[in-house]
Each structure stands twice: as C-alpha cells, then as structure tokens.
N, C-alpha and C positions, 0 to 999 in steps of 0.2 A: 504493500500500500504506500509506503514511503517512496519507493522507486516510481510508482505511478504518479504520485503527487509531483515528484521532481520533473518527470516528462511533461506533465500538464503545465508546470511553470515555464519550462523551456519553450513550449508552444506559445504561451503568452508572450514571452520575451521576443520570439521570432516575429510574431504579429506586430508587436510594438515597434520593432526595428523596421517593419514595412509601413509604419504609421497607421496600422489598423488597431483601433481602440475598442475592440469587441468586449473586453473584460469590463469596460465602464458601463455597459448596458445589459450584459448577460452575466449572471452569477456563476454559471458553470459553462465555460467555453467549450468543453468537450461533451456537453449534453446533446440532446436531440437537435436543437436549433443550431448551436455552435458547430457541431460536427458537420451538418449539412453545408454550412457556409464555408468552413475550412476546406471541405472536400471540393467545393465549387472553385475556391481560390486556387487549389492545387491543379484543378483541371484547366485553369487559365481564364476563368470568368472574372471580370473586373468591374462590371456595371453595378454600382451600389444599390440601385433600385431592384435589379434582378436578384441580387444576393439577399437583400432584406426580405424579399418575397418568400424566401425559403424558410423563414422563421415559423415556428409552431404557433398556432392560434392562441395558445395559453400564455405566451410570453407577454410580460408586462410592458416591455419597452415598445414605444410607438414606432411606426415605420420611419418617421423622420429621424428619430434618434438612432435607429439602426443604420440608416443610410449615411448619416454623419460619421458614425463610427467605422464604416466600411470604406471610406475614401482614403486610399493609400497608394503606395507604389510597391507592388509585389513582384520581385524579380525571380529568375529561375532558381537562384540560390535559396530564396525563401521557400519556394515550392518544394525543393528537394528536402530541406530541413523539416518542413511541416509533415511531409510524407514519411520521413524517417521516424519522427516522434510518434505519429499516429500508429505506425506499424508496431512500435515498441509498446504503446498502450494496449493495442489488441493482444499482443503476446502476453503482457502482464495480466490482462483480464482473464485470459485463458488459464494462466498459471494460478491465479487467485481462485478461480472456479474449481480447479482440480484439488487445490489445498483445502478449500472449504468442504468438498465432498469427502476427502480423506479424513479430515477432522471429525466430520459428522458421523462417519462410520466407526470411529474409535471412541466417541464420547458416550456410546450407548450404556455402558456400565455406570456412568455418572449422570444419566439423564434425570433421575429423580432429584439429585442435589442441584443440578442446573436449574430445573423448573422451580425449585424452592427459592433459590437466590434471585430469580427473575421477579419475584414478588416484592423485592426491595425497590423503592422509588429510585430511578436513575440507572438501574442495572439492566442492561440489555442481554440478549442471549449470548452474544459474543463476549461481553464483559463477564458474565457468569462462567463461561467456559474458561476464560483466563484465570479467574479467581480460583476455580476448582483445580486447574492445572498447576497453579503456584502453591496452594496451601493443602491440596488434597481434601479428603473427606473424613479422615481420622484426626479428630481434634485432641486426642489424648497426648499427642506429642507437644502440645502447648498447655502447660498447667493452668494458665488463666488467659483471658482475652488480652490482658496487658502484655503478656509475653509475645502474643501474636502481633499486636500493634507495634511493639518494639522491633520485632524481627522484620516487619514490613517497612520500618523507617518512618512511621507516622507519629513519632513523638519527638520532643526536643532532645538534642544531643547533650551529653554531659560535658559542657565546656565551661569549667569553673577554675579560677586561679585566685589564690589568697582570699578565699571566701567570697569572691565576687563572680557572678555569672557573666561571662563575656558575650555569650550568644545564645539565642533561643531558637535558632534555625533547626529544622528537622534533621535528624541523623540520616546517614545513608542506609538504605535497605534494599529489599528486592526491587530492582528497577522496573520490571514489567508489571508487577503487582501494584506498586506505588503509583505508576503512571495511570494504570487502568482505574484505580480507585479514585484518583483525583478527577479523571474524566467523568466517572459516575457521579461524583459529588457535584460537579458543575451541572450535570443533567438533573440531579435531584433538587437543586435550588430553583429549578423552573417548574417544579410540581407544587402548585399552590395548595394551601390548607393541609400541609403535612408537617410532621415533627422536624424532618430534616430541613425544610424550608424555613421554619421558625427558628431553628438552631442557627442556621446561617445568618439570618437577619440580626439575631440577638448578639452573636459574637462579632459580626462585622462592624456594628456600631461602636464597639469598644476596642477592637484589635485590628480591624482592617479585613479586606476581602481574602487575602492569601491565608492568613491564620484561620479564618472562618472556614475556608474550603478544606484546609487540613483537618479541622475538627470534624467536619461532616464526613470526610473520607474515613476517619477513624471510627466514627459511629456506624458507617456502613460495614466496615470490617468487623466491628464488635457484634453487630446483628448477624452477620454471616457466621461468625464463630459459634454463637449460641444456637442458631438454626441448624447448622451441621452437627453440632454436638447433641442436641436434643431431638432433632428430626421434626422441627416445627416450622410453620410458615411465618412470614413477617407480620407483625401486628403493629400498626402505626399508633403512636401515643397521642397523635392529634396536634394540631397547630396551637391549641391553647394549653398544652402540657405545662409550659413554664409559668404561665399565669396561675394555673391551679396549684402548682408546687409552691409558689411564693405567696399564695393568698393569705395563709395564716400569719406569716411574717409581716406582710403589708398591713393586715388588720391590727396586729399588735403595735406596730409603729404608730398608726393613727390613734389608737386608744391611748398610748402613752403620751402622745403629743397633746391630746385633749386634757388628760389628767394634769399635765404640766401647766396648762392654761387655767386650771382651777375648776374643771368640770368633772362630775361623777358620771361615768359611762357604763351603760349596761347594754350588752350585745344580744340582740334577738334576731335569729336567722329568719329571713322572709320565707313564707310558704311557697313551695314550688308551683 
C-alpha cells in the first residue's frame, strides 16, 4: 500500500510538471474519473473540454473547473512516465489482491477474535487482523493490561534524571501494532456519542490532541485485552460516563461551597 501511494504521488508530480492540476479538483486522481482522463492524456488527447467530459457524473467538480485544471503541455516524456506508473499501480493492485486472499485464508482460526474486536469503535476488519497478528489471542502471556500497553509502547517512557522527569513522550514499542492502534483511535474520535469520543475531547482540552489520541489508543488496546481474555464483546460506557463518574464529587463541591457561604443544605434527588 505504501508503494502504491508512492506511485500515485509520482503520477501527481508528473501531471504537475505538465501543468495539469487535476489533484486540485479531484481527491483521488487514480479513481474512476482521474484514471479515464490520464489514460486519454497518454493516448494523446489534449482538448480540455473533451477530457473533462470523461468525468463521472458523481464528481463534485464542475466542468469549468475540470477544464481549467486540464490545460497543460503534455509531452511524450510525460506520457511515457504516466504509462509506466499506471502499469506499476495495476501490478501492485494485483499483488494486494493476492495478499488479501492469502491472509483471508489463514485468519480462519482467529475469525471469532477478529469479529469480536471489530465491535470496538474505530477498529476495522483489517485493523482487527493486525491486532490479533501482533498480540495473539492468548492473553495469559500478559499478566495485566498495563503490561500489554507497555509492550505496545502506548505509555510514557521512563526518562527521569535527578528526580526530574525530562520527557513524557511515548516509549518505543511494537511499531505495526502502535501505528494501527493510533489509526483506530483517530477513527474512533469520529464516532459520536461514544466513550472513546468523550475521552478524546476530555483529554484534548487539557493535554492536546496527540496525548489524547495516545490515551484513546491505549483504551482500545485495554478493551481488546479484556475481550480476548474473557471472550466478551465490546460494551461502550457511553458519552456521559465521565459526567456520571464525577457527579458525586461535583455535588459535594457545590454543597461545601454553599455551606461556606452560611447556608444549610439538604440534598433531595429528583424523581425520575
């Protein structure tokens, strides 16, 4: 996938060298519409209006915007490089398809665990496969969830000198697992009305987005640990979990404040 992304970027660079600004109006230049236009450019077609007409009807860009982005000077060298990179993309797509088929045939013994992990917000089928391949399904090798989080590198490293902590950056850990969990955390923050989304917002306001994402990734791994250990599905605590947890403390603070002002306070819960 990284190689595929690299060739896509090289196609974009080649187009820009020919003054074709297709990436400014199309999000995926090697999608259906972009591929049609690039193939037409390789074939020698240069009329912007004819090229813009090849766009799929669902494309948001207007014909005028497409025509403006397709006015350039495409040389024989540009056509050669575009053809070369498109052929590389096709070869990589074929390789990715074969790899996916091979992986799918080998994950059958772990299918139940993968389906369980997919119930966690932000965890896709591919992410669940990566998590299982990295940590396995036998959680007895990790005495606690803290040991697993430390092994994955999702906790601050021990960087202390003369009694002073010099850094709170995350320690190095399993690179594939850590990267996957951070990607899952970003996806989980876009799921509204969930515990992980609420956790991200709560920590971001105090410590910033990066540390908040690290905490969400650690929470995802903690949930995965207990799910694999106990064979249970994910149960979301809800977006109001932190409000409920702090309700008693907040009420006590308000009562003490009123008492300090000279009032006698009696708490009576409202009927549901």
